N, C-alpha and C positions, 0 to 999 in steps of 0.2 A: 451427589450427580456430577452426570460425566459431562467429557467437556463437549462434545457437541449438543449437550443438552441446557447449556450452561444460560441462563436467564440475566441479562446484564441488569435488571432492576435491583437485582441478589448483591451480600455481600464480597467482592470479589479478594480473593486469597492474597496473602502480605505479609512483608516481612518488614515492611519500611512504615511502618503504623503510628501518629505525633499528633501531637496538638498543632493548630495552625500557630505561628510566630504571633508577639503581636503586632513586628511592622510586616510584616502580610496580609493580617487581620487588618488592619488601620488604612491598608492598600482596596485590600478589598470591597472593604462601606465607603472609600473614597469611588471606587469604580468599576463593581458593580451594581447593576442597580437591585433594589429589595433587601442585599444580602446586608444576613443578620446573624452574627456567630452567638455562642462559640461553636468554632471548629475543628476535623480536624482532615486526617489526608491520610487514604488507604492506597499504596499500591499497588493499582493493576497489575498481577501476575503476568503478563503476556507485554510483548513488545521490543525491537531489537532497536529500537533507535532514542526513540525522545521517549521517556521515563513518562506516568503517566497517571494522575495520583483520581481519586473519587473522591471530591471531595467535601463534605456532609458538615449542613450548614442545622440552625436554627431555623432558616430562611426555607430551607430544602437540600438540593442535589446538586452538584455541578459537575465539572471534571474539569481540572489543572493538568496542563501537559504543558513540559520543558525541555529544556536546553542538558545532555548533561552536561555533570561536571568535565572538568581539565580542557588538557590540551585535545584540537579537536580538528578534522581535513579541512581544509577551503572549503567555502559553500554547501558546505554539509549539516544535517539538523538543522532547515531553515524557518525554525518556527511566526515567524513572519510573515511570510510567503503561503502558512497551511493559515495562518487566521487571517489573511487581505483573501486567501481562493474561498471558504467556506460561506465566507462577510456577502464575498460578490456572488454565490450562490441560493442565497437565500431567498427570493422570489424567484425561484425556476421551478422545475419538478424536482431537480433532479434532489436527493431526500441529502439534506445536511444539519448536524447540530445549529442551534442557533449560536453562534458568534453573540461573544460578553464582552473582551475586555481582551485587553494585548498589554506587555511592559514589557518595555525597553530595558526597564534600570535591573541591571544584572545584581545589582544591588539589596533588592527588597528578599532574592530565594535564596540569591547566589548562581540566577543565569534567566534570561529572558524566559519570559510564559506564555498562556495565554489561558483562557477558562473558558471552558464554551456553557450550553445545557445538558444534562446527561439525561441520552437519549434510554430508556428504559423498554428491552427486547430480546432478541434471540442470537445469538453467537454460535457460529456455528467455527470447530479447527480444524475436525477431519473432511476432507472430499468425502467421501463414501456415505456422511451421512447413516453411520449404521441403523442409531433409529429410527429411520423413516422410512415406510411402504413407499414400492415402487412411483407410488401416483404424487407423493410430498416431495418425491426427490426429482421425479422431472417442473413438482411447481416451482422448486428455492433458482434449479437452474435457470431454465426462464426466466424469472422474475431480474437473477443476475446479468442476463445478455439484456435484458430491457432497462436495465440499471444502467450500461456503458454505454446502449445504443443510446438515450439517451443522452449521455453526458456528450458523446461526442456527433450531435448534431446540432447543440447549444455554438452561438456563432460568439467568440472569447468579446468581440465588441461593443459587443450588443448589451454585454454586463457589466462596460469596464473594465473589461482587460487585454484588449488592447496593445499594455504594455508589458505584460504578466513575464512572456517571454519574445524571444526574437523568431517569426516566423520564415526564415530563408537558415538553407541548411541544418536543420536538425539533425536530423541523421549523423553528419560525418562531426555534428556537434557534441552528439551524445555517445560517441566512439570516442572521443579526443579524450571527455573529461572521466566517462567511465575507464581506458586505459590508464589516466592519472590516475582516479583514485584503485586504482588496481595495484600500480604500480608504488604509488605513496602507502600501500600497505600490503603489499606483499609478503607472507611467512613462508614460502616456498614455492619452485617453480614448477609452471604448472606446463606442459606441453601445450596441446590444445588449446589453454591461453594464448600462450605467443601464436598460435597461428591462427586462433578467430581473430586477435587484433592488428596479423597478416593482412585478412581475406579480407574481412569485412570491408575498407575502404572503399577497396576496391570494385567491392560487388553493388553497393547500392543504388537503389531503382532513382528514376521518380517518385517523387515525392509527394502523400494526398493531400489535401485543403487543412490548414490550418486548424489547427482545434485543442479543446484542454485534455492538455496529456495526464493525468492523472498518477500514475509510476508507478502506482502499485492495488492495482487492481485484483486484488481474492476475493476467496467466501468470506477470511475474518477478520476481513479491515473489513466490513458490514454486517450491521446489527437490523434482523429480521422483526418484525407486524410479528409479536407475540403466540397468533393461532393463527394468521394467513400466512399465505408465501409472498412476502411484499415487502421489500425491503423500505427500509422506515428510514435506515442514516449509511450515508457514507463514508468511511471516515481513514486517517493516516495521509495528510495529503503533503506531507511534507518533499517530493519529488514531483509536485507535479510541475509542468511546463504550458508552455503552449510546443506541439507540435504535432508530428506524424499522427493519427488516428490510428491504425493499423500496426504500429511499434507499440502501441499503448493495450492496443487488445489481441497482440501474439500475446503479449508481456500473463497476461489473461489468459491465453487456453492453453501457454507451460503447461495444463497440467493432467492434457491428454496425449503428451508425452512424455511426464517421470512415470515413476510407480511412488509410493506408498514412502516406501523406505527411504526417499530422497530425497520430496521437498513435499510432500502430503499430493500426490498426482494419483489417480485412476491407469493407466497403462497399460497396467493386465491384468485390468480386473474388464470383468465383464457385464460391462455396462448395457448389456440388453435389456440380462436378467435384473440391473437395479432400474431399470426409469434414468438412466445418462446420457445422454443424446452422444453420436456421435462428432468428432471433431465437425466433419464436414457439412452435418447438418447444423450445427451449432454456427459455427461460421456462414453457413446461409442464413441462420436466419440474423445472422445482429448486419449484412447486406440487406437485406430486406428492409429490415429496417430504417439503417442509415441509410439508403437511395442508393448502397452501391449494384454496380452488378455481379463482381468478386471480386475477391482478395490477391489480387496478383503477388507475385513475388514472394510467396507464404515463407517459403522456406527458409528465404533471406530474416523476414521477422523476427521468426523461432528463434532463428540462429542467433541475432542481434539480440533476444531478450533473456538468451541464455548464455551467451555474456555477459551482459546487463546484473544478469541476478547472481552472476556467480564471483565480477568485482563486488557487488553490494555487503553477501558474504563474507568475501574476504575483509574487509571491513569490519564484518561482527566478531572475525576472531580474532585480528587486529588487535581490537576495543579489549576483548574478554583477557587475553594472555595482557597486555599492556593494565587489568585491573577497571578496565573502566566499563564494560558490558553493563548493558543495563536489564538486562535478565541473567537465573540463574542459569542457563544452558545455553549461550555464545560460543563456547569454544563445539561443544556437538553442531552445532546449527552451522557456524564457519565451516567444520570440516566438511561440508560439503558442497564449498563452491569449485569441488577437484573435478568430480564429477559429472557436475551440470556444464562444464566448460565440456569436458570431455563426450557428452551427448549432442551440446553445440558443433561442437564440431563434424562431430559424424553427421547430423544438417544439413551441415556448409558446405559437405564432402559430396554428399549426393544430390545439391541443388544444381540446376540446370538452366542454362537461360531461356526467359517465360519467351 
C-alpha cells in the first residue's frame, strides 16, 4: 500500500506494539466513556514530535497521543493545549476528532497524554498525489483551502478560546520564541538562519485580526473522507495558539516554494498539468473565503514561515542525535533545516516595502 493511498482505517506500521498496562487500562475504564479492555497500542509510523498510537480495545478503536519521554524544550510538546483546542472546536465547522479524555498524571504511562476518537479516512503524505487524476488533485487542494479558511474565520472568543494566546505582538513573540528554540537545539551554524534572526524583527508588518493559529497546517495533518475530496479531521494541534492567520496560511503555502526533495513541495513541478493551482490563485481563493482583499507583505510571511519550520526541524534533528526522536527518520528530516533557512533568506532578500 503506497503512502499516498494509505487508509487511516487500516492498521499502521508499528515497531512499538504492546498490550495496554494494567494501570493504563484502569485509567481508561475510569475516564473514557464506554471503554472496555483488553487493549493494545500500535505506534503509528509517522510524526516527529508527540508519539501517537492506535489504541485497539474490545470496545472499539481510539487514538492515544503522548509527550515524548526524556528532557524536553520549554513549552514544547503541549499535549494539554492540543486537547483543549480540539474540545473547543467540537461544535464548529472545523473538522476535528472527538476529544475523549486527558491525563496530566505522568505516572500512568510515563508522560502526559490524551485520548481521542479514531477517524477512518485517507491520509496523504506526498503533496504531488501521484495516484490521482488532475481533477481529483484539484478537489483535494480546494478542500485544504476551504478548511484553513474556515479555521481562520472563527472568532476565538466565541468558542471559549479568548485566553488561549495573547492577541498582541504575535509575530515578534513568535520570532523570539523560535530563535530561542533554535538556539537551544543548534547542531551547526547556519548563516541563513543568523540573517533571518537579524532581519525578521526589523520587518514585522501590521498584523491581521487575531484568529486561531494551527501552527502545522499541511496535507498530512488532515484526514480526508474515504472517497470524497473533503477533510474530515484536522490533526496535530501541538503548536496551536492565537495569532496572525496570514502567518498560519503562509506556512501552509510553503509547498509552492520548495521542491519535493526538500520538504514535500512542488515548486519544480508542472502544476497546471497536475491540476495543482498556482500560488497566486490559491492565495486569492483563501482571501475570498476569509474576506481579505489581498495577502499583504506575503514575502515576509513566507520568510518567517521558512525560518520557523527550520527552527522546528532543528529540534527534530537534535532530539534524533540525542536518541529521543519520535520516528526513525529524524536525522534525515532534521537535516533539511539548513536548506529551508537558505530559501527563507532568499525570499527575505527579495522583499521590498509594500
